[in-house]
All heavy atoms as a GROMACS GRO file, in nm:
protein
  569
    1MET      N    1  19.523  17.759  16.841
    1MET     CA    2  19.536  17.878  16.749
    1MET      C    3  19.616  17.974  16.797
    1MET      O    4  19.594  18.028  16.910
    1MET     CB    5  19.370  17.911  16.734
    1MET     CG    6  19.352  18.014  16.621
    1MET     SD    7  19.356  17.963  16.461
    1MET     CE    8  19.219  17.843  16.441
    2PRO      N    9  19.710  18.021  16.729
    2PRO     CA   10  19.814  18.105  16.768
    2PRO      C   11  19.752  18.267  16.782
    2PRO      O   12  19.681  18.305  16.680
    2PRO     CB   13  19.921  18.100  16.663
    2PRO     CG   14  19.859  18.048  16.546
    2PRO     CD   15  19.750  17.963  16.587
    3GLY      N   16  19.788  18.332  16.867
    3GLY     CA   17  19.747  18.463  16.886
    3GLY      C   18  19.598  18.497  16.907
    3GLY      O   19  19.519  18.413  16.894
    4ASN      N   20  19.580  18.613  16.942
    4ASN     CA   21  19.432  18.662  16.947
    4ASN      C   22  19.372  18.709  16.838
    4ASN      O   23  19.254  18.725  16.830
    4ASN     CB   24  19.437  18.784  17.057
    4ASN     CG   25  19.483  18.737  17.191
    4ASN    OD1   26  19.472  18.624  17.232
    4ASN    ND2   27  19.545  18.835  17.272
    5LEU      N   28  19.450  18.723  16.725
    5LEU     CA   29  19.401  18.772  16.601
    5LEU      C   30  19.319  18.665  16.521
    5LEU      O   31  19.211  18.705  16.445
    5LEU     CB   32  19.518  18.823  16.512
    5LEU     CG   33  19.483  18.904  16.390
    5LEU    CD1   34  19.407  19.037  16.435
    5LEU    CD2   35  19.611  18.936  16.321
    6LEU      N   36  19.360  18.550  16.543
    6LEU     CA   37  19.286  18.429  16.461
    6LEU      C   38  19.168  18.378  16.528
    6LEU      O   39  19.159  18.363  16.652
    6LEU     CB   40  19.387  18.322  16.442
    6LEU     CG   41  19.521  18.369  16.375
    6LEU    CD1   42  19.613  18.245  16.357
    6LEU    CD2   43  19.486  18.408  16.228
    7THR      N   44  19.071  18.349  16.448
    7THR     CA   45  18.952  18.277  16.497
    7THR      C   46  18.944  18.144  16.432
    7THR      O   47  18.983  18.101  16.319
    7THR     CB   48  18.832  18.352  16.464
    7THR    OG1   49  18.809  18.374  16.334
    7THR    CG2   50  18.822  18.488  16.541
    8GLU      N   51  18.905  18.040  16.509
    8GLU     CA   52  18.897  17.907  16.469
    8GLU      C   53  18.772  17.887  16.368
    8GLU      O   54  18.664  17.941  16.391
    8GLU     CB   55  18.866  17.812  16.589
    8GLU     CG   56  18.899  17.668  16.551
    8GLU     CD   57  18.899  17.584  16.681
    8GLU    OE1   58  18.994  17.599  16.753
    8GLU    OE2   59  18.804  17.498  16.696
    9ASP      N   60  18.810  17.815  16.257
    9ASP     CA   61  18.704  17.785  16.157
    9ASP      C   62  18.603  17.696  16.223
    9ASP      O   63  18.633  17.582  16.257
    9ASP     CB   64  18.766  17.728  16.038
    9ASP     CG   65  18.672  17.693  15.925
    9ASP    OD1   66  18.545  17.706  15.950
    9ASP    OD2   67  18.710  17.652  15.829
   10PRO      N   68  18.477  17.734  16.240
   10PRO     CA   69  18.381  17.651  16.294
   10PRO      C   70  18.348  17.515  16.220
   10PRO      O   71  18.301  17.428  16.272
   10PRO     CB   72  18.242  17.735  16.317
   10PRO     CG   73  18.261  17.840  16.212
   10PRO     CD   74  18.422  17.863  16.206
   11ASN      N   75  18.391  17.522  16.091
   11ASN     CA   76  18.365  17.406  16.021
   11ASN      C   77  18.487  17.318  16.018
   11ASN      O   78  18.488  17.203  15.942
   11ASN     CB   79  18.337  17.448  15.863
   11ASN     CG   80  18.206  17.520  15.857
   11ASN    OD1   81  18.106  17.498  15.920
   11ASN    ND2   82  18.221  17.635  15.790
   12ASP      N   83  18.596  17.344  16.094
   12ASP     CA   84  18.710  17.269  16.088
   12ASP      C   85  18.695  17.157  16.197
   12ASP      O   86  18.732  17.177  16.318
   12ASP     CB   87  18.831  17.352  16.112
   12ASP     CG   88  18.970  17.278  16.101
   12ASP    OD1   89  18.972  17.156  16.090
   12ASP    OD2   90  19.072  17.346  16.123
   13SER      N   91  18.655  17.043  16.159
   13SER     CA   92  18.626  16.926  16.260
   13SER      C   93  18.758  16.872  16.318
   13SER      O   94  18.750  16.798  16.416
   13SER     CB   95  18.528  16.824  16.200
   13SER     OG   96  18.609  16.768  16.092
   14LEU      N   97  18.857  16.908  16.251
   14LEU     CA   98  19.001  16.843  16.296
   14LEU      C   99  19.078  16.943  16.385
   14LEU      O  100  19.184  16.905  16.432
   14LEU     CB  101  19.072  16.813  16.168
   14LEU     CG  102  19.020  16.700  16.080
   14LEU    CD1  103  19.110  16.691  15.951
   14LEU    CD2  104  19.020  16.573  16.143
   15ALA      N  105  19.023  17.067  16.410
   15ALA     CA  106  19.095  17.162  16.478
   15ALA      C  107  19.156  17.113  16.618
   15ALA      O  108  19.274  17.130  16.651
   15ALA     CB  109  19.024  17.295  16.496
   16ALA      N  110  19.067  17.061  16.686
   16ALA     CA  111  19.105  17.018  16.832
   16ALA      C  112  19.216  16.903  16.829
   16ALA      O  113  19.317  16.903  16.900
   16ALA     CB  114  18.988  16.973  16.918
   17ASP      N  115  19.186  16.807  16.739
   17ASP     CA  116  19.281  16.686  16.729
   17ASP      C  117  19.402  16.729  16.670
   17ASP      O  118  19.517  16.675  16.704
   17ASP     CB  119  19.224  16.582  16.644
   17ASP     CG  120  19.105  16.509  16.712
   17ASP    OD1  121  19.097  16.505  16.833
   17ASP    OD2  122  19.022  16.447  16.638
   18ARG      N  123  19.407  16.825  16.570
   18ARG     CA  124  19.530  16.876  16.506
   18ARG      C  125  19.617  16.963  16.613
   18ARG      O  126  19.739  16.926  16.635
   18ARG     CB  127  19.499  16.973  16.404
   18ARG     CG  128  19.617  17.042  16.333
   18ARG     CD  129  19.586  17.144  16.227
   18ARG     NE  130  19.494  17.111  16.134
   18ARG     CZ  131  19.362  17.169  16.139
   18ARG    NH1  132  19.329  17.256  16.225
   18ARG    NH2  133  19.277  17.133  16.045
   19GLN      N  134  19.553  17.044  16.696
   19GLN     CA  135  19.620  17.109  16.795
   19GLN      C  136  19.681  17.016  16.898
   19GLN      O  137  19.800  17.042  16.941
   19GLN     CB  138  19.532  17.220  16.861
   19GLN     CG  139  19.618  17.321  16.941
   19GLN     CD  140  19.726  17.392  16.866
   19GLN    OE1  141  19.688  17.448  16.749
   19GLN    NE2  142  19.847  17.395  16.905
   20ARG      N  143  19.614  16.916  16.940
   20ARG     CA  144  19.660  16.825  17.028
   20ARG      C  145  19.779  16.755  16.987
   20ARG      O  146  19.880  16.740  17.054
   20ARG     CB  147  19.551  16.734  17.071
   20ARG     CG  148  19.588  16.621  17.185
   20ARG     CD  149  19.475  16.530  17.225
   20ARG     NE  150  19.341  16.593  17.247
   20ARG     CZ  151  19.245  16.584  17.161
   20ARG    NH1  152  19.254  16.511  17.050
   20ARG    NH2  153  19.132  16.640  17.172
   21TYR      N  154  19.772  16.713  16.857
   21TYR     CA  155  19.877  16.630  16.793
   21TYR      C  156  19.999  16.720  16.782
   21TYR      O  157  20.120  16.670  16.816
   21TYR     CB  158  19.838  16.590  16.647
   21TYR     CG  159  19.952  16.528  16.576
   21TYR    CD1  160  19.995  16.396  16.607
   21TYR    CD2  161  20.009  16.587  16.466
   21TYR    CE1  162  20.097  16.339  16.539
   21TYR    CE2  163  20.113  16.533  16.389
   21TYR     CZ  164  20.163  16.406  16.430
   21TYR     OH  165  20.261  16.359  16.359
   22ILE      N  166  19.982  16.856  16.750
   22ILE     CA  167  20.107  16.944  16.736
   22ILE      C  168  20.169  16.954  16.871
   22ILE      O  169  20.288  16.939  16.886
   22ILE     CB  170  20.060  17.077  16.681
   22ILE    CG1  171  20.026  17.061  16.525
   22ILE    CG2  172  20.158  17.189  16.691
   22ILE    CD1  173  19.956  17.184  16.462
   23ASN      N  174  20.086  16.984  16.978
   23ASN     CA  175  20.141  17.014  17.112
   23ASN      C  176  20.212  16.883  17.169
   23ASN      O  177  20.319  16.892  17.217
   23ASN     CB  178  20.017  17.037  17.198
   23ASN     CG  179  19.974  17.188  17.184
   23ASN    OD1  180  20.038  17.268  17.107
   23ASN    ND2  181  19.857  17.218  17.232
   24GLU      N  182  20.141  16.767  17.145
   24GLU     CA  183  20.209  16.643  17.200
   24GLU      C  184  20.343  16.615  17.113
   24GLU      O  185  20.432  16.572  17.190
   24GLU     CB  186  20.112  16.534  17.187
   24GLU     CG  187  19.998  16.540  17.296
   24GLU     CD  188  19.894  16.430  17.273
   24GLU    OE1  189  19.896  16.344  17.181
   24GLU    OE2  190  19.806  16.438  17.350
   25SER      N  191  20.333  16.629  17.000
   25SER     CA  192  20.454  16.599  16.920
   25SER      C  193  20.575  16.699  16.948
   25SER      O  194  20.683  16.659  16.958
   25SER     CB  195  20.420  16.610  16.764
   25SER     OG  196  20.335  16.517  16.725
   26LEU      N  197  20.537  16.832  16.959
   26LEU     CA  198  20.648  16.931  16.992
   26LEU      C  199  20.715  16.891  17.132
   26LEU      O  200  20.830  16.895  17.144
   26LEU     CB  201  20.589  17.061  16.986
   26LEU     CG  202  20.549  17.125  16.851
   26LEU    CD1  203  20.493  17.260  16.866
   26LEU    CD2  204  20.664  17.108  16.750
   27VAL      N  205  20.623  16.845  17.227
   27VAL     CA  206  20.685  16.809  17.365
   27VAL      C  207  20.779  16.688  17.333
   27VAL      O  208  20.893  16.687  17.392
   27VAL     CB  209  20.568  16.780  17.461
   27VAL    CG1  210  20.624  16.710  17.580
   27VAL    CG2  211  20.502  16.905  17.502
   28LYS      N  212  20.735  16.594  17.254
   28LYS     CA  213  20.827  16.485  17.224
   28LYS      C  214  20.952  16.518  17.162
   28LYS      O  215  21.057  16.459  17.203
   28LYS     CB  216  20.742  16.372  17.146
   28LYS     CG  217  20.637  16.303  17.221
   28LYS     CD  218  20.560  16.207  17.127
   28LYS     CE  219  20.445  16.153  17.202
   28LYS     NZ  220  20.371  16.063  17.112
   29PHE      N  221  20.946  16.607  17.065
   29PHE     CA  222  21.068  16.646  16.991
   29PHE      C  223  21.159  16.722  17.094
   29PHE      O  224  21.287  16.708  17.098
   29PHE     CB  225  21.031  16.737  16.875
   29PHE     CG  226  20.992  16.658  16.758
   29PHE    CD1  227  20.866  16.679  16.706
   29PHE    CD2  228  21.069  16.565  16.690
   29PHE    CE1  229  20.819  16.611  16.596
   29PHE    CE2  230  21.040  16.503  16.584
   29PHE     CZ  231  20.903  16.521  16.524
   30MET      N  232  21.105  16.813  17.172
   30MET     CA  233  21.179  16.904  17.260
   30MET      C  234  21.239  16.807  17.380
   30MET      O  235  21.356  16.849  17.426
   30MET     CB  236  21.093  16.999  17.322
   30MET     CG  237  21.061  17.112  17.225
   30MET     SD  238  20.978  17.260  17.295
   30MET     CE  239  20.812  17.195  17.313
   31THR      N  240  21.185  16.713  17.422
   31THR     CA  241  21.238  16.635  17.527
   31THR      C  242  21.320  16.520  17.483
   31THR      O  243  21.377  16.442  17.567
   31THR     CB  244  21.120  16.567  17.610
   31THR    OG1  245  21.030  16.488  17.536
   31THR    CG2  246  21.030  16.684  17.690
   32GLY      N  247  21.321  16.501  17.352
   32GLY     CA  248  21.411  16.391  17.294
   32GLY      C  249  21.351  16.247  17.286
   32GLY      O  250  21.411  16.156  17.250
   33LYS      N  251  21.219  16.248  17.322
   33LYS     CA  252  21.149  16.124  17.314
   33LYS      C  253  21.111  16.090  17.165
   33LYS      O  254  21.089  15.966  17.135
   33LYS     CB  255  21.009  16.127  17.396
   33LYS     CG  256  21.039  16.130  17.545
   33LYS     CD  257  20.914  16.137  17.630
   33LYS     CE  258  20.945  16.145  17.769
   33LYS     NZ  259  20.824  16.147  17.854
   34GLU      N  260  21.111  16.194  17.095
   34GLU     CA  261  21.101  16.171  16.940
   34GLU      C  262  21.217  16.239  16.868
   34GLU      O  263  21.259  16.353  16.891
   34GLU     CB  264  20.973  16.236  16.881
   34GLU     CG  265  20.937  16.204  16.747
   34GLU     CD  266  20.883  16.067  16.731
   34GLU    OE1  267  20.803  16.016  16.813
   34GLU    OE2  268  20.912  16.006  16.624
   35PRO      N  269  21.299  16.145  16.789
   35PRO     CA  270  21.422  16.210  16.726
   35PRO      C  271  21.380  16.312  16.621
   35PRO      O  272  21.278  16.295  16.547
   35PRO     CB  273  21.486  16.096  16.677
   35PRO     CG  274  21.377  15.987  16.643
   35PRO     CD  275  21.274  16.011  16.764
   36LEU      N  276  21.469  16.418  16.605
   36LEU     CA  277  21.431  16.515  16.506
   36LEU      C  278  21.440  16.462  16.367
   36LEU      O  279  21.385  16.514  16.270
   36LEU     CB  280  21.542  16.627  16.509
   36LEU     CG  281  21.531  16.724  16.632
   36LEU    CD1  282  21.631  16.826  16.637
   36LEU    CD2  283  21.393  16.795  16.627
   37SER      N  284  21.498  16.334  16.352
   37SER     CA  285  21.492  16.272  16.225
   37SER      C  286  21.353  16.236  16.178
   37SER      O  287  21.328  16.207  16.056
   37SER     CB  288  21.578  16.148  16.223
   37SER     OG  289  21.537  16.056  16.315
   38ASN      N  290  21.257  16.232  16.273
   38ASN     CA  291  21.108  16.209  16.240
   38ASN      C  292  21.042  16.336  16.207
   38ASN      O  293  20.912  16.322  16.199
   38ASN     CB  294  21.054  16.131  16.349
   38ASN     CG  295  21.102  15.991  16.360
   38ASN    OD1  296  21.147  15.940  16.261
   38ASN    ND2  297  21.083  15.937  16.475
   39TRP      N  298  21.105  16.452  16.200
   39TRP     CA  299  21.029  16.580  16.169
   39TRP      C  300  20.946  16.572  16.048
   39TRP      O  301  20.832  16.609  16.050
   39TRP     CB  302  21.130  16.696  16.178
   39TRP     CG  303  21.060  16.828  16.162
   39TRP    CD1  304  21.051  16.898  16.053
   39TRP    CD2  305  20.998  16.901  16.274
   39TRP    NE1  306  20.986  17.017  16.076
   39TRP    CE2  307  20.946  17.024  16.205
   39TRP    CE3  308  20.972  16.872  16.399
   39TRP    CZ2  309  20.866  17.113  16.275
   39TRP    CZ3  310  20.892  16.974  16.463
   39TRP    CH2  311  20.849  17.094  16.410
   40ASP      N  312  21.006  16.512  15.935
   40ASP     CA  313  20.930  16.508  15.817
   40ASP      C  314  20.806  16.420  15.824
   40ASP      O  315  20.704  16.441  15.762
   40ASP     CB  316  21.025  16.464  15.700
   40ASP     CG  317  21.135  16.567  15.661
   40ASP    OD1  318  21.102  16.685  15.683
   40ASP    OD2  319  21.218  16.523  15.597
   41ASN      N  320  20.816  16.314  15.897
   41ASN     CA  321  20.696  16.231  15.925
   41ASN      C  322  20.585  16.307  16.005
   41ASN      O  323  20.464  16.302  15.966
   41ASN     CB  324  20.731  16.108  16.001
   41ASN     CG  325  20.825  16.014  15.928
   41ASN    OD1  326  20.828  16.021  15.816
   41ASN    ND2  327  20.887  15.931  16.013
   42PHE      N  328  20.626  16.396  16.093
   42PHE     CA  329  20.532  16.479  16.171
   42PHE      C  330  20.470  16.574  16.069
   42PHE      O  331  20.345  16.582  16.086
   42PHE     CB  332  20.618  16.557  16.274
   42PHE     CG  333  20.549  16.670  16.333
   42PHE    CD1  334  20.436  16.664  16.412
   42PHE    CD2  335  20.594  16.799  16.303
   42PHE    CE1  336  20.365  16.778  16.461
   42PHE    CE2  337  20.534  16.922  16.361
   42PHE     CZ  338  20.421  16.908  16.439
   43LEU      N  339  20.544  16.634  15.993
   43LEU     CA  340  20.482  16.729  15.891
   43LEU      C  341  20.382  16.656  15.788
   43LEU      O  342  20.282  16.707  15.761
   43LEU     CB  343  20.591  16.814  15.812
   43LEU     CG  344  20.677  16.899  15.890
   43LEU    CD1  345  20.786  16.964  15.804
   43LEU    CD2  346  20.593  17.003  15.963
   44GLY      N  347  20.425  16.536  15.746
   44GLY     CA  348  20.350  16.464  15.662
   44GLY      C  349  20.225  16.423  15.718
   44GLY      O  350  20.118  16.426  15.655
   45THR      N  351  20.209  16.381  15.847
   45THR     CA  352  20.095  16.348  15.919
   45THR      C  353  20.008  16.471  15.932
   45THR      O  354  19.875  16.460  15.916
   45THR     CB  355  20.122  16.296  16.052
   45THR    OG1  356  20.205  16.164  16.043
   45THR    CG2  357  20.008  16.260  16.131
   46LEU      N  358  20.056  16.594  15.951
   46LEU     CA  359  19.982  16.715  15.960
   46LEU      C  360  19.906  16.727  15.832
   46LEU      O  361  19.785  16.766  15.820
   46LEU     CB  362  20.062  16.830  15.997
   46LEU     CG  363  20.096  16.850  16.128
   46LEU    CD1  364  20.199  16.970  16.153
   46LEU    CD2  365  19.974  16.861  16.221
   47GLU      N  366  19.984  16.710  15.714
   47GLU     CA  367  19.928  16.738  15.581
   47GLU      C  368  19.812  16.623  15.551
   47GLU      O  369  19.710  16.664  15.500
   47GLU     CB  370  20.040  16.733  15.472
   47GLU     CG  371  20.131  16.836  15.481
   47GLU     CD  372  20.062  16.985  15.452
   47GLU    OE1  373  19.963  16.982  15.393
   47GLU    OE2  374  20.127  17.087  15.497
   48THR      N  375  19.844  16.497  15.583
   48THR     CA  376  19.752  16.393  15.532
   48THR      C  377  19.640  16.373  15.631
   48THR      O  378  19.517  16.349  15.593
   48THR     CB  379  19.824  16.268  15.505
   48THR    OG1  380  19.899  16.225  15.628
   48THR    CG2  381  19.924  16.281  15.391
   49LYS      N  382  19.668  16.360  15.752
   49LYS     CA  383  19.560  16.318  15.856
   49LYS      C  384  19.486  16.440  15.905
   49LYS      O  385  19.371  16.429  15.949
   49LYS     CB  386  19.628  16.243  15.970
   49LYS     CG  387  19.539  16.194  16.064
   49LYS     CD  388  19.602  16.103  16.174
   49LYS     CE  389  19.503  16.044  16.267
   49LYS     NZ  390  19.569  15.968  16.370
   50PHE      N  391  19.551  16.556  15.918
   50PHE     CA  392  19.495  16.666  15.979
   50PHE      C  393  19.464  16.792  15.891
   50PHE      O  394  19.443  16.897  15.944
   50PHE     CB  395  19.578  16.711  16.088
   50PHE     CG  396  19.593  16.615  16.218
   50PHE    CD1  397  19.704  16.533  16.230
   50PHE    CD2  398  19.480  16.584  16.290
   50PHE    CE1  399  19.711  16.449  16.333
   50PHE    CE2  400  19.490  16.491  16.396
   50PHE     CZ  401  19.603  16.425  16.406
   51ASP      N  402  19.468  16.767  15.759
   51ASP     CA  403  19.444  16.860  15.660
   51ASP      C  404  19.510  17.010  15.696
   51ASP      O  405  19.435  17.104  15.693
   51ASP     CB  406  19.279  16.876  15.646
   51ASP     CG  407  19.237  16.943  15.525
   51ASP    OD1  408  19.322  16.970  15.434
   51ASP    OD2  409  19.120  16.975  15.512
   52MET      N  410  19.634  17.004  15.705
   52MET     CA  411  19.712  17.121  15.744
   52MET      C  412  19.687  17.227  15.632
   52MET      O  413  19.693  17.352  15.656
   52MET     CB  414  19.855  17.088  15.764
   52MET     CG  415  19.926  17.202  15.830
   52MET     SD  416  19.862  17.231  15.987
   52MET     CE  417  19.989  17.351  16.043
   53GLN      N  418  19.675  17.193  15.516
   53GLN     CA  419  19.651  17.286  15.391
   53GLN      C  420  19.537  17.383  15.428
   53GLN      O  421  19.541  17.496  15.410
   53GLN     CB  422  19.645  17.222  15.267
   53GLN     CG  423  19.645  17.312  15.147
   53GLN     CD  424  19.768  17.403  15.138
   53GLN    OE1  425  19.876  17.368  15.159
   53GLN    NE2  426  19.743  17.534  15.103
   54ARG      N  427  19.430  17.322  15.465
   54ARG     CA  428  19.304  17.389  15.487
   54ARG      C  429  19.317  17.489  15.599
   54ARG      O  430  19.285  17.599  15.600
   54ARG     CB  431  19.192  17.294  15.521
   54ARG     CG  432  19.060  17.363  15.561
   54ARG     CD  433  18.951  17.258  15.582
   54ARG     NE  434  18.842  17.332  15.624
   54ARG     CZ  435  18.727  17.265  15.661
   54ARG    NH1  436  18.715  17.132  15.656
   54ARG    NH2  437  18.617  17.336  15.700
   55TYR      N  438  19.380  17.443  15.705
   55TYR     CA  439  19.414  17.526  15.818
   55TYR      C  440  19.512  17.647  15.780
   55TYR      O  441  19.474  17.765  15.813
   55TYR     CB  442  19.491  17.454  15.936
   55TYR     CG  443  19.542  17.535  16.054
   55TYR    CD1  444  19.453  17.599  16.137
   55TYR    CD2  445  19.676  17.557  16.068
   55TYR    CE1  446  19.503  17.683  16.237
   55TYR    CE2  447  19.721  17.646  16.166
   55TYR     CZ  448  19.632  17.698  16.250
   55TYR     OH  449  19.685  17.780  16.352
   56LYS      N  450  19.613  17.616  15.693
   56LYS     CA  451  19.707  17.725  15.656
   56LYS      C  452  19.636  17.832  15.568
   56LYS      O  453  19.651  17.947  15.589
   56LYS     CB  454  19.821  17.672  15.565
   56LYS     CG  455  19.920  17.596  15.666
   56LYS     CD  456  20.046  17.557  15.584
   56LYS     CE  457  20.023  17.435  15.501
   56LYS     NZ  458  20.143  17.384  15.443
   57GLU      N  459  19.544  17.784  15.486
   57GLU     CA  460  19.454  17.877  15.400
   57GLU      C  461  19.370  17.970  15.484
   57GLU      O  462  19.358  18.078  15.455
   57GLU     CB  463  19.374  17.794  15.299
   57GLU     CG  464  19.458  17.732  15.200
   57GLU     CD  465  19.380  17.626  15.109
   57GLU    OE1  466  19.259  17.609  15.130
   57GLU    OE2  467  19.434  17.566  15.018
   58SER      N  468  19.313  17.912  15.589
   58SER     CA  469  19.228  17.988  15.679
   58SER      C  470  19.316  18.088  15.751
   58SER      O  471  19.278  18.214  15.757
   58SER     CB  472  19.175  17.898  15.785
   58SER     OG  473  19.101  17.980  15.886
   59VAL      N  474  19.440  18.060  15.804
   59VAL     CA  475  19.522  18.150  15.875
   59VAL      C  476  19.566  18.261  15.772
   59VAL      O  477  19.563  18.376  15.814
   59VAL     CB  478  19.641  18.074  15.927
   59VAL    CG1  479  19.746  18.170  15.976
   59VAL    CG2  480  19.603  17.993  16.044
   60ILE      N  481  19.610  18.223  15.650
   60ILE     CA  482  19.647  18.336  15.562
   60ILE      C  483  19.544  18.426  15.525
   60ILE      O  484  19.563  18.543  15.512
   60ILE     CB  485  19.702  18.262  15.430
   60ILE    CG1  486  19.845  18.186  15.458
   60ILE    CG2  487  19.727  18.361  15.317
   60ILE    CD1  488  19.892  18.092  15.355
   61LYS      N  489  19.419  18.372  15.503
   61LYS     CA  490  19.311  18.456  15.475
   61LYS      C  491  19.283  18.548  15.586
   61LYS      O  492  19.273  18.680  15.562
   61LYS     CB  493  19.183  18.376  15.452
   61LYS     CG  494  19.057  18.447  15.427
   61LYS     CD  495  18.934  18.362  15.409
   61LYS     CE  496  18.819  18.438  15.368
   61LYS     NZ  497  18.721  18.430  15.466
   62GLN      N  498  19.285  18.508  15.709
   62GLN     CA  499  19.272  18.602  15.820
   62GLN      C  500  19.370  18.703  15.833
   62GLN      O  501  19.353  18.820  15.870
   62GLN     CB  502  19.242  18.515  15.949
   62GLN     CG  503  19.124  18.439  15.952
   62GLN     CD  504  19.108  18.355  16.081
   62GLN    OE1  505  19.112  18.414  16.190
   62GLN    NE2  506  19.113  18.231  16.073
   63PHE      N  507  19.505  18.670  15.805
   63PHE     CA  508  19.608  18.756  15.820
   63PHE      C  509  19.594  18.863  15.714
   63PHE      O  510  19.629  18.970  15.731
   63PHE     CB  511  19.744  18.683  15.809
   63PHE     CG  512  19.803  18.616  15.927
   63PHE    CD1  513  19.905  18.542  15.918
   63PHE    CD2  514  19.732  18.632  16.059
   63PHE    CE1  515  19.958  18.478  16.045
   63PHE    CE2  516  19.784  18.581  16.165
   63PHE     CZ  517  19.885  18.505  16.166
   64LYS      N  518  19.557  18.819  15.598
   64LYS     CA  519  19.545  18.917  15.488
   64LYS      C  520  19.427  19.019  15.521
   64LYS      O  521  19.436  19.137  15.500
   64LYS     CB  522  19.500  18.842  15.345
   64LYS     CG  523  19.631  18.783  15.284
   64LYS     CD  524  19.588  18.714  15.156
   64LYS     CE  525  19.714  18.652  15.096
   64LYS     NZ  526  19.679  18.589  14.973
   65GLU      N  527  19.319  18.966  15.568
   65GLU     CA  528  19.203  19.056  15.606
   65GLU      C  529  19.253  19.149  15.722
   65GLU      O  530  19.196  19.268  15.725
   65GLU     CB  531  19.085  18.960  15.654
   65GLU     CG  532  19.016  18.894  15.544
   65GLU     CD  533  18.913  18.793  15.590
   65GLU    OE1  534  18.902  18.770  15.712
   65GLU    OE2  535  18.846  18.730  15.510
   66ALA      N  536  19.346  19.111  15.803
   66ALA     CA  537  19.385  19.204  15.910
   66ALA      C  538  19.501  19.296  15.864
   66ALA      O  539  19.537  19.373  15.938
   66ALA     CB  540  19.439  19.118  16.029
   67GLY      N  541  19.538  19.272  15.738
   67GLY     CA  542  19.636  19.361  15.679
   67GLY      C  543  19.778  19.329  15.729
   67GLY      O  544  19.872  19.420  15.701
   68LEU      N  545  19.807  19.205  15.784
   68LEU     CA  546  19.936  19.173  15.828
   68LEU      C  547  20.024  19.116  15.714
   68LEU      O  548  20.145  19.122  15.716
   68LEU     CB  549  19.922  19.063  15.932
   68LEU     CG  550  19.847  19.107  16.054
   68LEU    CD1  551  19.832  19.003  16.155
   68LEU    CD2  552  19.937  19.225  16.126
   69ILE      N  553  19.948  19.061  15.611
   69ILE     CA  554  20.026  19.028  15.494
   69ILE      C  555  19.951  19.062  15.370
   69ILE      O  556  19.828  19.087  15.378
   69ILE     CB  557  20.054  18.863  15.486
   69ILE    CG1  558  19.914  18.791  15.493
   69ILE    CG2  559  20.145  18.825  15.608
   69ILE    CD1  560  19.931  18.630  15.486
   70LYS      N  561  20.015  19.058  15.246
   70LYS     CA  562  19.956  19.084  15.125
   70LYS      C  563  19.921  18.973  15.043
   70LYS      O  564  19.967  18.869  15.062
   70LYS     CB  565  20.043  19.182  15.051
   70LYS     CG  566  20.063  19.317  15.113
   70LYS     CD  567  20.144  19.410  15.026
   70LYS     CE  568  20.160  19.537  15.099
   70LYS     NZ  569  20.220  19.634  15.026
   0.00000   0.00000   0.00000
């Protein structure tokens, strides 16, 4: 979960697995073990397997409540 401002949704059962997948994937991309041509697959997996839309909605809600975005 980025920053100190955000709190993890206690009902988000995918949070730990999502974060692990993101961290592991980013390391693979940065080290060249995963080609950048697979970036769209990475994003697709986040959307389908890790319910990224739900996470984004939670983050946007918290940013709005904190007055960071409108």
